[in-house]
A tleap script that builds the chain and sets N, CA, C and O, in Angstrom:
source leaprc.protein.ff14SB
mol = sequence {
  NMET ILE GLU LEU GLN PRO GLY GLU SER ALA
  ASP ASP ALA ILE ARG GLY THR LEU ALA ILE
  ALA LEU ARG ARG ALA SER LYS TYR GLY ARG
  ALA PRO VAL ILE HIE ASP LEU VAL PHE ALA
  PHE SER ILE TRP GLY TRP MET LEU LEU ASN
  PRO PRO ASP ASP LEU ILE ALA SER ARG LYS
  GLN LEU PHE SER GLY LEU GLY ARG ALA ALA
  HIE HIE TYR SER GLU THR ARG GLU LEU VAL
  ASP ARG VAL PRO GLU SER THR MET ILE MET
  THR ILE GLU GLN ILE ARG THR GLY MET PRO
  GLY SER TRP ARG ALA LEU THR GLY CVAL
}
set mol.1.N position { 10.167 -17.751 -61.896 }
set mol.1.CA position { 9.421 -18.341 -60.815 }
set mol.1.C position { 9.570 -19.853 -60.873 }
set mol.1.O position { 9.405 -20.461 -61.931 }
set mol.2.N position { 9.882 -20.455 -59.736 }
set mol.2.CA position { 10.002 -21.902 -59.725 }
set mol.2.C position { 8.656 -22.528 -59.375 }
set mol.2.O position { 7.865 -21.977 -58.610 }
set mol.3.N position { 8.432 -23.684 -59.956 }
set mol.3.CA position { 7.183 -24.414 -59.756 }
set mol.3.C position { 7.471 -25.629 -58.889 }
set mol.3.O position { 8.092 -26.590 -59.342 }
set mol.4.N position { 7.022 -25.586 -57.651 }
set mol.4.CA position { 7.217 -26.701 -56.741 }
set mol.4.C position { 6.054 -27.675 -56.840 }
set mol.4.O position { 4.912 -27.286 -57.083 }
set mol.5.N position { 6.365 -28.932 -56.649 }
set mol.5.CA position { 5.351 -29.978 -56.594 }
set mol.5.C position { 5.160 -30.367 -55.131 }
set mol.5.O position { 6.028 -30.084 -54.304 }
set mol.6.N position { 4.050 -31.005 -54.798 }
set mol.6.CA position { 3.843 -31.416 -53.404 }
set mol.6.C position { 5.042 -32.221 -52.882 }
set mol.6.O position { 5.543 -33.122 -53.554 }
set mol.7.N position { 5.483 -31.875 -51.682 }
set mol.7.CA position { 6.611 -32.568 -51.071 }
set mol.7.C position { 7.964 -31.974 -51.397 }
set mol.7.O position { 8.983 -32.480 -50.929 }
set mol.8.N position { 8.003 -30.906 -52.194 }
set mol.8.CA position { 9.272 -30.261 -52.540 }
set mol.8.C position { 9.430 -28.976 -51.735 }
set mol.8.O position { 8.450 -28.307 -51.408 }
set mol.9.N position { 10.664 -28.647 -51.426 }
set mol.9.CA position { 10.988 -27.467 -50.634 }
set mol.9.C position { 11.662 -26.411 -51.507 }
set mol.9.O position { 12.580 -26.714 -52.270 }
set mol.10.N position { 11.200 -25.180 -51.386 }
set mol.10.CA position { 11.833 -24.081 -52.126 }
set mol.10.C position { 13.282 -23.910 -51.691 }
set mol.10.O position { 14.152 -23.662 -52.526 }
set mol.11.N position { 13.552 -24.039 -50.395 }
set mol.11.CA position { 14.931 -23.909 -49.909 }
set mol.11.C position { 15.840 -24.954 -50.536 }
set mol.11.O position { 16.960 -24.643 -50.941 }
set mol.12.N position { 15.366 -26.188 -50.617 }
set mol.12.CA position { 16.155 -27.255 -51.232 }
set mol.12.C position { 16.406 -26.960 -52.706 }
set mol.12.O position { 17.530 -27.093 -53.189 }
set mol.13.N position { 15.350 -26.559 -53.421 }
set mol.13.CA position { 15.474 -26.262 -54.856 }
set mol.13.C position { 16.459 -25.122 -55.099 }
set mol.13.O position { 17.298 -25.200 -55.997 }
set mol.14.N position { 16.355 -24.078 -54.305 }
set mol.14.CA position { 17.209 -22.908 -54.498 }
set mol.14.C position { 18.660 -23.228 -54.180 }
set mol.14.O position { 19.546 -22.863 -54.952 }
set mol.15.N position { 18.928 -23.897 -53.071 }
set mol.15.CA position { 20.317 -24.215 -52.703 }
set mol.15.C position { 20.975 -25.111 -53.739 }
set mol.15.O position { 22.114 -24.867 -54.138 }
set mol.16.N position { 20.268 -26.145 -54.179 }
set mol.16.CA position { 20.844 -27.057 -55.169 }
set mol.16.C position { 21.119 -26.383 -56.491 }
set mol.16.O position { 22.194 -26.554 -57.066 }
set mol.17.N position { 20.156 -25.615 -56.982 }
set mol.17.CA position { 20.344 -24.974 -58.275 }
set mol.17.C position { 21.330 -23.811 -58.193 }
set mol.17.O position { 22.028 -23.527 -59.166 }
set mol.18.N position { 21.394 -23.143 -57.062 }
set mol.18.CA position { 22.387 -22.080 -56.901 }
set mol.18.C position { 23.799 -22.640 -57.029 }
set mol.18.O position { 24.661 -22.022 -57.655 }
set mol.19.N position { 24.036 -23.802 -56.442 }
set mol.19.CA position { 25.359 -24.418 -56.541 }
set mol.19.C position { 25.693 -24.759 -57.991 }
set mol.19.O position { 26.837 -24.599 -58.417 }
set mol.20.N position { 24.706 -25.225 -58.751 }
set mol.20.CA position { 24.925 -25.520 -60.172 }
set mol.20.C position { 25.209 -24.228 -60.938 }
set mol.20.O position { 26.098 -24.193 -61.788 }
set mol.21.N position { 24.459 -23.172 -60.638 }
set mol.21.CA position { 24.666 -21.877 -61.297 }
set mol.21.C position { 26.064 -21.334 -61.008 }
set mol.21.O position { 26.704 -20.764 -61.892 }
set mol.22.N position { 26.532 -21.505 -59.795 }
set mol.22.CA position { 27.884 -21.041 -59.440 }
set mol.22.C position { 28.941 -21.811 -60.221 }
set mol.22.O position { 29.928 -21.225 -60.667 }
set mol.23.N position { 28.749 -23.108 -60.390 }
set mol.23.CA position { 29.697 -23.898 -61.183 }
set mol.23.C position { 29.723 -23.406 -62.628 }
set mol.23.O position { 30.790 -23.263 -63.225 }
set mol.24.N position { 28.553 -23.152 -63.178 }
set mol.24.CA position { 28.490 -22.677 -64.566 }
set mol.24.C position { 29.175 -21.330 -64.712 }
set mol.24.O position { 29.930 -21.126 -65.663 }
set mol.25.N position { 28.931 -20.413 -63.797 }
set mol.25.CA position { 29.558 -19.094 -63.857 }
set mol.25.C position { 31.075 -19.206 -63.772 }
set mol.25.O position { 31.796 -18.487 -64.464 }
set mol.26.N position { 31.552 -20.098 -62.933 }
set mol.26.CA position { 33.000 -20.245 -62.784 }
set mol.26.C position { 33.666 -20.756 -64.056 }
set mol.26.O position { 34.838 -20.469 -64.302 }
set mol.27.N position { 32.918 -21.517 -64.871 }
set mol.27.CA position { 33.459 -21.980 -66.154 }
set mol.27.C position { 33.792 -20.803 -67.069 }
set mol.27.O position { 34.673 -20.903 -67.923 }
set mol.28.N position { 33.091 -19.702 -66.887 }
set mol.28.CA position { 33.311 -18.518 -67.705 }
set mol.28.C position { 34.153 -17.474 -66.974 }
set mol.28.O position { 34.364 -16.377 -67.491 }
set mol.29.N position { 34.628 -17.804 -65.788 }
set mol.29.CA position { 35.514 -16.915 -65.043 }
set mol.29.C position { 34.837 -15.632 -64.576 }
set mol.29.O position { 35.442 -14.560 -64.587 }
set mol.30.N position { 33.592 -15.751 -64.171 }
set mol.30.CA position { 32.852 -14.561 -63.750 }
set mol.30.C position { 31.919 -14.898 -62.607 }
set mol.30.O position { 31.715 -16.063 -62.264 }
set mol.31.N position { 31.358 -13.856 -62.030 }
set mol.31.CA position { 30.328 -14.042 -61.016 }
set mol.31.C position { 29.053 -14.534 -61.696 }
set mol.31.O position { 28.875 -14.316 -62.894 }
set mol.32.N position { 28.173 -15.187 -60.960 }
set mol.32.CA position { 26.927 -15.656 -61.573 }
set mol.32.C position { 26.030 -14.507 -62.008 }
set mol.32.O position { 25.974 -13.454 -61.373 }
set mol.33.N position { 25.340 -14.743 -63.101 }
set mol.33.CA position { 24.357 -13.793 -63.616 }
set mol.33.C position { 23.014 -14.519 -63.711 }
set mol.33.O position { 22.946 -15.735 -63.531 }
set mol.34.N position { 21.976 -13.788 -63.987 }
set mol.34.CA position { 20.627 -14.357 -64.039 }
set mol.34.C position { 20.539 -15.551 -64.983 }
set mol.34.O position { 19.785 -16.489 -64.724 }
set mol.35.N position { 21.295 -15.527 -66.066 }
set mol.35.CA position { 21.252 -16.624 -67.039 }
set mol.35.C position { 21.748 -17.936 -66.428 }
set mol.35.O position { 21.266 -19.010 -66.788 }
set mol.36.N position { 22.706 -17.852 -65.507 }
set mol.36.CA position { 23.186 -19.062 -64.835 }
set mol.36.C position { 22.092 -19.659 -63.954 }
set mol.36.O position { 21.938 -20.879 -63.885 }
set mol.37.N position { 21.343 -18.806 -63.291 }
set mol.37.CA position { 20.245 -19.285 -62.452 }
set mol.37.C position { 19.122 -19.879 -63.289 }
set mol.37.O position { 18.599 -20.945 -62.961 }
set mol.38.N position { 18.748 -19.202 -64.360 }
set mol.38.CA position { 17.699 -19.727 -65.252 }
set mol.38.C position { 18.141 -21.071 -65.819 }
set mol.38.O position { 17.349 -22.010 -65.895 }
set mol.39.N position { 19.406 -21.159 -66.216 }
set mol.39.CA position { 19.980 -22.405 -66.718 }
set mol.39.C position { 19.801 -23.525 -65.695 }
set mol.39.O position { 19.274 -24.590 -66.018 }
set mol.40.N position { 20.237 -23.282 -64.469 }
set mol.40.CA position { 20.204 -24.315 -63.430 }
set mol.40.C position { 18.771 -24.725 -63.082 }
set mol.40.O position { 18.488 -25.911 -62.919 }
set mol.41.N position { 17.880 -23.760 -62.969 }
set mol.41.CA position { 16.483 -24.096 -62.692 }
set mol.41.C position { 15.859 -24.849 -63.867 }
set mol.41.O position { 15.016 -25.724 -63.666 }
set mol.42.N position { 16.267 -24.515 -65.082 }
set mol.42.CA position { 15.685 -25.133 -66.276 }
set mol.42.C position { 16.086 -26.586 -66.442 }
set mol.42.O position { 15.239 -27.408 -66.789 }
set mol.43.N position { 17.344 -26.936 -66.208 }
set mol.43.CA position { 17.754 -28.322 -66.444 }
set mol.43.C position { 17.067 -29.292 -65.489 }
set mol.43.O position { 16.910 -30.471 -65.803 }
set mol.44.N position { 16.661 -28.800 -64.332 }
set mol.44.CA position { 15.956 -29.647 -63.375 }
set mol.44.C position { 14.441 -29.475 -63.444 }
set mol.44.O position { 13.722 -30.017 -62.604 }
set mol.45.N position { 13.948 -28.732 -64.426 }
set mol.45.CA position { 12.513 -28.625 -64.656 }
set mol.45.C position { 11.766 -27.815 -63.615 }
set mol.45.O position { 10.547 -27.942 -63.500 }
set mol.46.N position { 12.463 -26.986 -62.855 }
set mol.46.CA position { 11.797 -26.184 -61.829 }
set mol.46.C position { 10.925 -25.092 -62.427 }
set mol.46.O position { 10.144 -24.469 -61.707 }
set mol.47.N position { 11.040 -24.848 -63.723 }
set mol.47.CA position { 10.253 -23.803 -64.361 }
set mol.47.C position { 9.120 -24.387 -65.213 }
set mol.47.O position { 8.416 -23.650 -65.903 }
set mol.48.N position { 8.949 -25.703 -65.162 }
set mol.48.CA position { 7.886 -26.369 -65.907 }
set mol.48.C position { 6.625 -26.470 -65.055 }
set mol.48.O position { 6.700 -26.763 -63.861 }
set mol.49.N position { 5.488 -26.232 -65.657 }
set mol.49.CA position { 4.230 -26.371 -64.924 }
set mol.49.C position { 3.895 -27.829 -64.624 }
set mol.49.O position { 3.363 -28.144 -63.559 }
set mol.50.N position { 4.209 -28.715 -65.564 }
set mol.50.CA position { 3.890 -30.134 -65.409 }
set mol.50.C position { 5.104 -30.998 -65.740 }
set mol.50.O position { 5.143 -31.630 -66.795 }
set mol.51.N position { 6.091 -31.031 -64.854 }
set mol.51.CA position { 7.259 -31.868 -65.135 }
set mol.51.C position { 6.893 -33.348 -65.075 }
set mol.51.O position { 5.942 -33.727 -64.392 }
set mol.52.N position { 7.643 -34.180 -65.787 }
set mol.52.CA position { 7.365 -35.620 -65.760 }
set mol.52.C position { 7.507 -36.185 -64.337 }
set mol.52.O position { 8.289 -35.684 -63.529 }
set mol.53.N position { 6.747 -37.215 -64.060 }
set mol.53.CA position { 6.761 -37.827 -62.726 }
set mol.53.C position { 8.147 -38.343 -62.341 }
set mol.53.O position { 8.552 -38.225 -61.184 }
set mol.54.N position { 8.882 -38.918 -63.308 }
set mol.54.CA position { 10.209 -39.444 -62.971 }
set mol.54.C position { 11.191 -38.314 -62.648 }
set mol.54.O position { 12.099 -38.504 -61.839 }
set mol.55.N position { 11.023 -37.161 -63.260 }
set mol.55.CA position { 11.849 -35.997 -62.929 }
set mol.55.C position { 11.536 -35.515 -61.513 }
set mol.55.O position { 12.448 -35.212 -60.743 }
set mol.56.N position { 10.273 -35.446 -61.175 }
set mol.56.CA position { 9.875 -35.027 -59.828 }
set mol.56.C position { 10.455 -35.984 -58.793 }
set mol.56.O position { 10.982 -35.547 -57.771 }
set mol.57.N position { 10.361 -37.272 -59.050 }
set mol.57.CA position { 10.887 -38.267 -58.115 }
set mol.57.C position { 12.389 -38.104 -57.929 }
set mol.57.O position { 12.889 -38.198 -56.808 }
set mol.58.N position { 13.107 -37.861 -59.013 }
set mol.58.CA position { 14.559 -37.657 -58.917 }
set mol.58.C position { 14.889 -36.390 -58.147 }
set mol.58.O position { 15.806 -36.381 -57.325 }
set mol.59.N position { 14.148 -35.318 -58.408 }
set mol.59.CA position { 14.376 -34.073 -57.676 }
set mol.59.C position { 14.156 -34.264 -56.187 }
set mol.59.O position { 14.952 -33.804 -55.368 }
set mol.60.N position { 13.076 -34.942 -55.841 }
set mol.60.CA position { 12.781 -35.158 -54.418 }
set mol.60.C position { 13.917 -35.921 -53.739 }
set mol.60.O position { 14.290 -35.609 -52.608 }
set mol.61.N position { 14.453 -36.901 -54.417 }
set mol.61.CA position { 15.544 -37.697 -53.851 }
set mol.61.C position { 16.839 -36.894 -53.772 }
set mol.61.O position { 17.496 -36.883 -52.730 }
set mol.62.N position { 17.213 -36.222 -54.859 }
set mol.62.CA position { 18.516 -35.563 -54.932 }
set mol.62.C position { 18.574 -34.216 -54.223 }
set mol.62.O position { 19.637 -33.825 -53.742 }
set mol.63.N position { 17.460 -33.503 -54.149 }
set mol.63.CA position { 17.457 -32.164 -53.560 }
set mol.63.C position { 17.032 -32.151 -52.090 }
set mol.63.O position { 17.204 -31.142 -51.406 }
set mol.64.N position { 16.483 -33.253 -51.608 }
set mol.64.CA position { 15.965 -33.299 -50.249 }
set mol.64.C position { 17.036 -32.943 -49.218 }
set mol.64.O position { 18.087 -33.579 -49.156 }
set mol.65.N position { 16.757 -31.926 -48.420 }
set mol.65.CA position { 17.667 -31.510 -47.360 }
set mol.65.C position { 18.742 -30.534 -47.762 }
set mol.65.O position { 19.460 -30.034 -46.895 }
set mol.66.N position { 18.887 -30.240 -49.042 }
set mol.66.CA position { 19.956 -29.339 -49.475 }
set mol.66.C position { 19.787 -27.921 -48.953 }
set mol.66.O position { 20.751 -27.156 -48.905 }
set mol.67.N position { 18.574 -27.568 -48.564 }
set mol.67.CA position { 18.335 -26.247 -47.987 }
set mol.67.C position { 19.094 -26.044 -46.686 }
set mol.67.O position { 19.306 -24.914 -46.247 }
set mol.68.N position { 19.497 -27.144 -46.080 }
set mol.68.CA position { 20.337 -27.090 -44.892 }
set mol.68.C position { 21.754 -27.465 -45.319 }
set mol.68.O position { 22.316 -28.457 -44.856 }
set mol.69.N position { 22.323 -26.645 -46.218 }
set mol.69.CA position { 23.590 -26.949 -46.891 }
set mol.69.C position { 24.741 -27.224 -45.944 }
set mol.69.O position { 25.624 -28.020 -46.263 }
set mol.70.N position { 24.750 -26.589 -44.799 }
set mol.70.CA position { 25.854 -26.812 -43.867 }
set mol.70.C position { 25.928 -28.283 -43.459 }
set mol.70.O position { 27.001 -28.793 -43.139 }
set mol.71.N position { 24.790 -28.950 -43.473 }
set mol.71.CA position { 24.754 -30.356 -43.089 }
set mol.71.C position { 24.738 -31.294 -44.293 }
set mol.71.O position { 24.794 -32.513 -44.129 }
set mol.72.N position { 24.662 -30.737 -45.491 }
set mol.72.CA position { 24.544 -31.556 -46.698 }
set mol.72.C position { 25.521 -31.117 -47.781 }
set mol.72.O position { 25.183 -31.146 -48.964 }
set mol.73.N position { 26.713 -30.716 -47.397 }
set mol.73.CA position { 27.693 -30.240 -48.376 }
set mol.73.C position { 28.031 -31.328 -49.388 }
set mol.73.O position { 28.059 -31.061 -50.590 }
set mol.74.N position { 28.288 -32.544 -48.925 }
set mol.74.CA position { 28.697 -33.596 -49.854 }
set mol.74.C position { 27.579 -33.930 -50.841 }
set mol.74.O position { 27.850 -34.211 -52.008 }
set mol.75.N position { 26.327 -33.903 -50.382 }
set mol.75.CA position { 25.210 -34.165 -51.287 }
set mol.75.C position { 25.074 -33.058 -52.326 }
set mol.75.O position { 24.757 -33.321 -53.486 }
set mol.76.N position { 25.316 -31.814 -51.901 }
set mol.76.CA position { 25.267 -30.691 -52.846 }
set mol.76.C position { 26.361 -30.839 -53.882 }
set mol.76.O position { 26.118 -30.626 -55.070 }
set mol.77.N position { 27.569 -31.203 -53.454 }
set mol.77.CA position { 28.682 -31.403 -54.394 }
set mol.77.C position { 28.361 -32.518 -55.381 }
set mol.77.O position { 28.647 -32.398 -56.573 }
set mol.78.N position { 27.770 -33.597 -54.890 }
set mol.78.CA position { 27.411 -34.709 -55.779 }
set mol.78.C position { 26.409 -34.255 -56.831 }
set mol.78.O position { 26.525 -34.626 -57.999 }
set mol.79.N position { 25.432 -33.462 -56.429 }
set mol.79.CA position { 24.437 -32.938 -57.363 }
set mol.79.C position { 25.105 -32.083 -58.428 }
set mol.79.O position { 24.836 -32.245 -59.618 }
set mol.80.N position { 25.967 -31.180 -58.006 }
set mol.80.CA position { 26.652 -30.274 -58.930 }
set mol.80.C position { 27.557 -31.060 -59.872 }
set mol.80.O position { 27.569 -30.803 -61.076 }
set mol.81.N position { 28.305 -32.004 -59.340 }
set mol.81.CA position { 29.239 -32.779 -60.160 }
set mol.81.C position { 28.542 -33.722 -61.124 }
set mol.81.O position { 29.140 -34.162 -62.106 }
set mol.82.N position { 27.304 -34.030 -60.859 }
set mol.82.CA position { 26.515 -34.926 -61.703 }
set mol.82.C position { 26.235 -34.303 -63.084 }
set mol.82.O position { 26.158 -35.022 -64.080 }
set mol.83.N position { 26.083 -32.974 -63.145 }
set mol.83.CA position { 25.727 -32.302 -64.400 }
set mol.83.C position { 26.913 -32.390 -65.369 }
set mol.83.O position { 28.011 -31.937 -65.042 }
set mol.84.N position { 26.701 -32.969 -66.554 }
set mol.84.CA position { 27.792 -33.141 -67.512 }
set mol.84.C position { 28.376 -31.808 -68.004 }
set mol.84.O position { 27.680 -30.796 -68.083 }
set mol.85.N position { 29.651 -31.840 -68.325 }
set mol.85.CA position { 30.327 -30.657 -68.882 }
set mol.85.C position { 29.623 -30.178 -70.150 }
set mol.85.O position { 29.517 -28.975 -70.389 }
set mol.86.N position { 29.150 -31.112 -70.950 }
set mol.86.CA position { 28.483 -30.727 -72.205 }
set mol.86.C position { 27.219 -29.914 -71.930 }
set mol.86.O position { 26.861 -29.042 -72.722 }
set mol.87.N position { 26.549 -30.189 -70.831 }
set mol.87.CA position { 25.366 -29.414 -70.462 }
set mol.87.C position { 25.761 -28.015 -70.025 }
set mol.87.O position { 25.080 -27.045 -70.360 }
set mol.88.N position { 26.847 -27.899 -69.285 }
set mol.88.CA position { 27.266 -26.613 -68.716 }
set mol.88.C position { 27.519 -25.535 -69.773 }
set mol.88.O position { 27.411 -24.344 -69.480 }
set mol.89.N position { 27.846 -25.938 -70.975 }
set mol.89.CA position { 28.144 -24.944 -72.014 }
set mol.89.C position { 26.960 -24.684 -72.951 }
set mol.89.O position { 27.077 -23.916 -73.905 }
set mol.90.N position { 25.838 -25.319 -72.678 }
set mol.90.CA position { 24.655 -25.123 -73.518 }
set mol.90.C position { 24.001 -23.778 -73.221 }
set mol.90.O position { 24.147 -23.223 -72.131 }
set mol.91.N position { 23.288 -23.275 -74.204 }
set mol.91.CA position { 22.521 -22.050 -74.006 }
set mol.91.C position { 21.177 -22.398 -73.367 }
set mol.91.O position { 20.748 -23.552 -73.376 }
set mol.92.N position { 20.540 -21.401 -72.827 }
set mol.92.CA position { 19.219 -21.620 -72.232 }
set mol.92.C position { 18.236 -22.075 -73.304 }
set mol.92.O position { 17.377 -22.915 -73.038 }
set mol.93.N position { 18.352 -21.538 -74.496 }
set mol.93.CA position { 17.458 -21.959 -75.582 }
set mol.93.C position { 17.662 -23.436 -75.919 }
set mol.93.O position { 16.688 -24.142 -76.183 }
set mol.94.N position { 18.893 -23.909 -75.917 }
set mol.94.CA position { 19.147 -25.331 -76.154 }
set mol.94.C position { 18.529 -26.185 -75.052 }
set mol.94.O position { 17.981 -27.254 -75.320 }
set mol.95.N position { 18.620 -25.712 -73.822 }
set mol.95.CA position { 18.028 -26.438 -72.696 }
set mol.95.C position { 16.512 -26.503 -72.864 }
set mol.95.O position { 15.917 -27.572 -72.729 }
set mol.96.N position { 15.898 -25.381 -73.152 }
set mol.96.CA position { 14.434 -25.335 -73.300 }
set mol.96.C position { 13.951 -26.215 -74.439 }
set mol.96.O position { 12.885 -26.825 -74.348 }
set mol.97.N position { 14.728 -26.285 -75.510 }
set mol.97.CA position { 14.365 -27.116 -76.652 }
set mol.97.C position { 14.342 -28.592 -76.264 }
set mol.97.O position { 13.499 -29.353 -76.739 }
set mol.98.N position { 15.264 -28.985 -75.406 }
set mol.98.CA position { 15.359 -30.385 -75.015 }
set mol.98.C position { 14.469 -30.805 -73.866 }
set mol.98.O position { 14.317 -31.998 -73.601 }
set mol.99.N position { 13.880 -29.847 -73.184 }
set mol.99.CA position { 13.076 -30.178 -72.007 }
set mol.99.C position { 11.630 -30.446 -72.393 }
set mol.99.O position { 11.141 -29.840 -73.346 }
set mol.100.N position { 10.940 -31.311 -71.705 }
set mol.100.CA position { 11.420 -32.117 -70.590 }
set mol.100.C position { 11.993 -33.457 -71.006 }
set mol.100.O position { 12.497 -34.203 -70.166 }
set mol.101.N position { 11.923 -33.773 -72.285 }
set mol.101.CA position { 12.319 -35.100 -72.750 }
set mol.101.C position { 13.751 -35.505 -72.471 }
set mol.101.O position { 14.019 -36.688 -72.264 }
set mol.102.N position { 14.671 -34.572 -72.460 }
set mol.102.CA position { 16.084 -34.926 -72.288 }
set mol.102.C position { 16.627 -34.563 -70.913 }
set mol.102.O position { 17.835 -34.386 -70.754 }
set mol.103.N position { 15.761 -34.452 -69.925 }
set mol.103.CA position { 16.219 -34.027 -68.600 }
set mol.103.C position { 17.282 -34.952 -68.031 }
set mol.103.O position { 18.185 -34.481 -67.340 }
set mol.104.N position { 17.209 -36.246 -68.295 }
set mol.104.CA position { 18.211 -37.186 -67.775 }
set mol.104.C position { 19.593 -36.887 -68.345 }
set mol.104.O position { 20.576 -36.862 -67.605 }
set mol.105.N position { 19.674 -36.665 -69.627 }
set mol.105.CA position { 20.963 -36.372 -70.255 }
set mol.105.C position { 21.496 -35.020 -69.772 }
set mol.105.O position { 22.697 -34.870 -69.551 }
set mol.106.N position { 20.616 -34.050 -69.610 }
set mol.106.CA position { 21.037 -32.714 -69.177 }
set mol.106.C position { 21.568 -32.703 -67.744 }
set mol.106.O position { 22.486 -31.947 -67.424 }
set mol.107.N position { 20.991 -33.539 -66.889 }
set mol.107.CA position { 21.355 -33.513 -65.472 }
set mol.107.C position { 22.347 -34.601 -65.073 }
set mol.107.O position { 22.916 -34.549 -63.983 }
set mol.108.N position { 22.554 -35.570 -65.932 }
set mol.108.CA position { 23.470 -36.658 -65.599 }
set mol.108.C position { 22.851 -37.742 -64.739 }
set mol.108.O position { 23.563 -38.511 -64.093 }
set mol.109.N position { 21.533 -37.806 -64.727 }
set mol.109.CA position { 20.842 -38.839 -63.933 }
set mol.109.C position { 20.730 -40.112 -64.740 }
set mol.109.O position { 20.183 -41.103 -64.257 }
savepdb mol mol.pdb
quit
């Protein structure tokens, strides 16, 4: 379950993180699985009850409008490309261990 903060859109969160999950799955040469989605939602703190204010501000800026992907393809690509390769190969447990303190390093912000 994703935790939205005031001013955030579920459509924006889902479209942005889905694109990240697809990139991660492609690194392993397979279709996306639930772990790719959990990974993508986790690095952006969508599963945290109380994410840091600076993370929320970054999400609002970077994810805004992505729910209308047909009109925001380049912004979606920028979001996906922002995530470092080193993050893409991490396990979900490694991500959870580093959150929320290392969200900037995990997301490339």
